C-alpha positions as CSV (number, residue, x, y, z in Angstrom):
1,M,7.3,-151.3,13.6
2,A,5.6,-147.9,13.3
3,A,6.0,-145.5,10.4
4,E,9.0,-143.2,10.8
5,P,8.6,-139.6,12.0
6,E,8.1,-137.0,9.2
7,G,11.4,-136.1,7.5
8,T,13.2,-139.3,8.6
9,P,15.2,-141.0,5.9
10,C,13.2,-144.2,5.5
11,W,14.1,-146.0,2.3
12,A,16.6,-146.0,-0.6
13,D,16.5,-147.5,-4.1
14,A,18.3,-147.2,-7.4
15,M,17.7,-147.9,-11.1
16,F,20.3,-150.1,-12.9
17,T,20.4,-150.9,-16.6
18,D,22.3,-154.1,-15.7
19,L,20.1,-155.2,-12.8
20,E,21.9,-158.6,-12.4
21,G,25.3,-156.8,-12.4
22,A,24.1,-154.5,-9.6
23,K,22.8,-157.4,-7.6
24,S,26.1,-159.2,-8.0
25,F,28.1,-156.1,-7.0
26,Y,26.2,-155.1,-3.9
27,G,25.8,-158.7,-2.9
28,D,29.5,-159.1,-2.9
29,V,30.4,-155.7,-1.3
30,L,27.5,-155.3,1.2
31,G,26.5,-158.9,1.6
32,W,23.0,-158.3,0.3
33,T,20.6,-161.0,-0.8
34,F,17.6,-160.3,-3.0
35,S,13.9,-161.1,-3.3
36,E,12.3,-162.3,-6.5
37,A,11.6,-159.3,-8.8
38,S,8.0,-158.0,-8.6
39,S,6.8,-157.9,-12.2
40,E,3.6,-156.1,-11.0
41,F,5.8,-153.2,-9.9
42,G,8.3,-153.0,-12.7
43,N,10.6,-155.8,-11.5
44,Y,11.2,-153.9,-8.3
45,T,13.6,-156.1,-6.3
46,Q,14.2,-155.7,-2.5
47,A,17.7,-156.2,-1.0
48,Y,18.2,-157.8,2.4
49,A,21.0,-157.7,5.0
50,E,20.8,-160.6,7.4
51,G,17.1,-161.1,6.5
52,K,16.1,-157.4,6.9
53,A,14.9,-155.2,4.0
54,V,17.5,-152.5,3.5
55,A,17.1,-151.1,0.0
56,A,15.9,-152.0,-3.5
57,V,17.1,-152.1,-7.1
58,V,14.9,-151.7,-10.2
59,P,15.4,-151.6,-14.0
60,P,15.4,-148.1,-15.5
61,M,12.3,-146.5,-16.8
62,P,12.2,-146.0,-20.6
63,G,14.6,-143.2,-21.6
64,Q,16.6,-143.3,-18.4
65,E,18.9,-146.1,-19.3
66,G,22.5,-145.6,-18.1
67,Q,21.4,-143.0,-15.4
68,S,22.1,-145.0,-12.2
69,A,21.8,-143.1,-9.0
70,W,20.7,-143.9,-5.4
71,C,17.5,-142.1,-4.4
72,L,16.8,-141.5,-0.7
73,Y,13.1,-141.3,0.5
74,L,12.0,-139.1,3.4
75,A,9.0,-140.1,5.5
76,S,5.8,-138.2,5.2
77,P,2.4,-138.8,6.9
78,D,0.7,-137.2,3.8
79,A,2.5,-137.3,0.5
80,A,0.0,-134.9,-1.2
81,A,0.5,-132.3,1.6
82,T,4.3,-132.7,1.3
83,A,4.1,-132.2,-2.5
84,T,2.3,-128.9,-1.9
85,K,5.0,-127.8,0.5
86,I,7.7,-128.7,-2.0
87,R,6.1,-126.5,-4.7
88,D,5.3,-123.7,-2.3
89,N,9.0,-123.5,-1.3
90,G,10.5,-123.4,-4.8
91,G,11.0,-127.1,-5.3
92,E,9.8,-129.2,-8.2
93,V,7.6,-132.3,-8.0
94,L,9.0,-134.7,-10.7
95,M,6.4,-137.4,-10.1
96,D,3.1,-136.7,-8.4
97,P,2.1,-138.8,-5.4
98,M,1.4,-142.3,-6.6
99,Q,-0.1,-145.2,-4.7
100,V,2.0,-148.3,-4.8
101,G,-0.4,-151.1,-4.1
102,D,-0.9,-151.5,-0.4
103,F,2.7,-150.7,0.3
104,G,2.3,-146.9,0.5
105,S,2.5,-143.7,-1.6
106,M,5.5,-142.1,-3.1
107,L,6.6,-139.0,-5.0
108,L,9.9,-137.8,-6.5
109,A,11.0,-134.2,-6.3
110,R,13.9,-131.8,-6.7
111,D,15.0,-129.0,-4.3
112,P,15.5,-125.5,-5.8
113,A,19.2,-126.3,-6.5
114,G,18.5,-129.6,-8.3
115,V,18.9,-132.2,-5.6
116,T,16.6,-135.2,-6.3
117,F,14.9,-137.0,-3.5
118,G,11.9,-139.2,-2.8
119,V,9.0,-139.0,-0.3
120,W,7.4,-142.1,1.1
121,Q,4.0,-142.3,2.9
122,A,4.0,-145.7,4.6
123,G,1.3,-148.3,4.1
124,Q,2.3,-151.9,4.6
125,H,5.9,-151.0,3.7
126,E,7.2,-148.8,6.5
127,G,10.7,-148.5,5.3
128,F,14.1,-149.8,6.4
129,E,13.8,-152.9,8.6
130,A,17.4,-152.3,9.8
131,K,19.7,-149.3,10.2
132,G,23.3,-149.0,11.2
133,T,24.0,-152.7,11.1
134,P,26.3,-154.3,8.4
135,G,24.8,-153.9,5.0
136,A,22.1,-151.5,6.2
137,Y,21.6,-147.8,5.6
138,C,23.4,-145.6,8.2
139,W,23.5,-141.9,7.1
140,S,23.0,-139.5,4.2
141,E,24.2,-136.1,3.2
142,V,22.8,-133.5,0.7
143,F,25.7,-132.5,-1.6
144,T,24.9,-129.2,-3.2
145,R,26.6,-126.1,-4.7
146,E,23.9,-123.9,-3.2
147,P,23.9,-124.7,0.5
148,A,21.7,-121.7,1.5
149,K,18.9,-122.9,-0.8
150,A,19.1,-126.4,0.8
151,D,19.2,-125.1,4.3
152,A,16.1,-123.0,3.6
153,F,14.1,-125.5,1.6
154,F,14.4,-128.8,3.5
155,P,13.4,-127.3,6.9
156,A,10.5,-125.5,5.3
157,V,9.2,-128.8,3.9
158,F,10.1,-131.1,6.8
159,P,10.3,-130.3,10.6
160,Y,14.1,-130.0,10.6
161,R,16.2,-127.8,12.8
162,V,19.4,-126.7,11.1
163,K,22.7,-126.7,13.0
164,R,25.9,-125.5,11.3
165,M,29.4,-126.8,11.9
166,R,31.7,-124.3,13.5
167,D,34.5,-124.6,10.9
168,D,35.4,-121.9,8.4
169,A,37.1,-124.5,6.2
170,I,34.0,-126.7,5.7
171,D,30.5,-125.6,4.9
172,F,28.5,-128.4,6.6
173,S,25.1,-128.5,8.3
174,L,23.1,-131.1,10.2
175,Y,19.3,-131.4,9.9
176,D,17.9,-132.5,13.3
177,L,14.6,-134.0,14.2
178,G,14.2,-133.2,17.9
179,A,17.6,-134.0,19.5
180,D,18.7,-136.4,16.8
181,P,20.5,-135.5,13.5
182,V,19.0,-137.4,10.6
183,M,20.8,-136.0,7.6
184,G,23.8,-133.8,6.7
185,R,24.3,-131.1,4.1
186,M,27.7,-130.5,2.5
187,K,28.7,-127.8,0.1
188,M,30.2,-129.2,-3.1
189,T,33.8,-127.9,-3.6
190,D,35.7,-127.4,-6.8
191,D,36.9,-131.0,-6.4
192,F,33.5,-132.0,-7.9
193,P,33.6,-131.7,-11.8
194,P,30.9,-129.3,-13.0
195,E,29.1,-132.1,-14.8
196,V,28.4,-133.9,-11.5
197,P,24.9,-132.8,-10.4
198,P,24.0,-132.2,-6.8
199,Y,22.8,-135.3,-5.1
200,I,22.1,-137.1,-1.8
201,N,24.9,-139.4,-0.8
202,V,23.8,-142.5,1.0
203,Y,26.0,-144.4,3.4
204,F,25.8,-148.1,4.0
205,T,27.4,-149.8,7.1
206,V,30.2,-152.2,6.7
207,E,32.3,-154.2,9.2
208,D,35.6,-153.1,7.6
209,C,35.8,-150.0,5.4
210,D,39.1,-150.8,3.8
211,A,38.1,-154.4,3.0
212,A,34.8,-153.1,1.5
213,V,36.7,-150.6,-0.6
214,A,39.1,-153.2,-1.8
215,K,36.3,-155.5,-2.8
216,A,34.3,-152.7,-4.5
217,T,37.2,-151.5,-6.6
218,E,38.1,-155.1,-7.5
219,R,34.6,-155.3,-8.8
220,G,34.9,-152.2,-10.9
221,A,33.9,-149.4,-8.6
222,I,35.8,-146.1,-8.6
223,L,37.1,-144.8,-5.2
224,R,36.2,-141.1,-5.0
225,F,37.4,-140.2,-1.4
226,G,39.0,-142.0,1.5
227,P,39.1,-144.3,3.3
228,M,39.3,-141.7,6.1
229,T,38.8,-142.0,9.9
230,S,36.5,-139.5,11.5
231,P,34.7,-139.1,14.9
232,F,31.7,-140.8,13.2
233,G,33.6,-143.7,11.7
234,R,36.0,-144.8,9.0
235,F,34.4,-144.1,5.6
236,A,34.9,-143.9,1.9
237,A,33.0,-142.5,-1.1
238,L,32.7,-144.6,-4.3
239,S,30.9,-144.8,-7.6
240,D,29.7,-148.3,-8.4
241,P,30.4,-149.9,-11.8
242,Q,27.3,-148.3,-13.3
243,G,28.0,-144.9,-11.9
244,A,25.8,-144.7,-8.8
245,A,27.5,-142.8,-6.0
246,F,27.4,-144.2,-2.5
247,S,29.5,-144.4,0.6
248,V,30.5,-147.1,3.1
249,I,31.2,-146.6,6.8
250,D,32.6,-148.6,9.6
251,V,30.9,-146.9,12.6
252,K,33.1,-148.8,15.2
253,T,36.4,-147.3,13.9
254,T,36.5,-143.7,15.0
255,G,39.1,-141.0,15.6
256,G,39.5,-137.3,16.3
257,D,37.4,-134.8,18.2
258,M,33.7,-134.3,17.6
259,P,33.1,-131.0,15.7
260,E,31.1,-128.3,17.3
261,F,27.7,-127.2,15.9
262,S,25.5,-124.2,16.5
263,D,21.9,-123.4,15.6
264,A,21.8,-121.8,12.2
265,T,19.7,-118.9,13.6
266,T,22.5,-118.0,16.1
């Protein structure tokens, strides 16, 4: 498998104070199994769906206990060059490019409106070994209160083309690489409490959305939205028992008409 094209979502991980609790929850809800923790890399623990690496969980760094959140990594051929672009376009580099053994190089950053994301320059670890299959990553969306900033920043740092949904009721954009959309951008409405920061929402694939929601809430997750059937699948948004936001989607159960999009420049 070759490294992903620049700007492609290529990996996701999350810090959990209760690492064993997180493993138990996601193992039950998404069917994940886990590798042995790597003490050399801070007990970083990879998650697998049907034997394919799909995500990772890790204990929090000192001072960040109780701040669980999923972090999406975007592919870069040169993490240092991407760090320069992030700064040049008003973003903030939270952690400078760091070599992670032979696996690759990473950095953490924030866009000008406060959305945290990662960048991954692949070495031996090229990213997701599966996408769009049960338990694997499927999709992601930037949730922000300042959509204009996101729509300017991300295409300046990565080779995205922005396409906006033709719907006055919803402020939503797609970020395309070539002909393929790789990420969405949604304006946060007043339904989001002001204390909820902007973030990237990560979707994981499930066989049955309603069954996954029932299992997640039974295990202590909070249902935030849905389940709802859309042209892209039946999905729901949740917060896990430690507060990390994520979504589940059954891509086989679809309904409704596909929305229309136009180039942001038109």
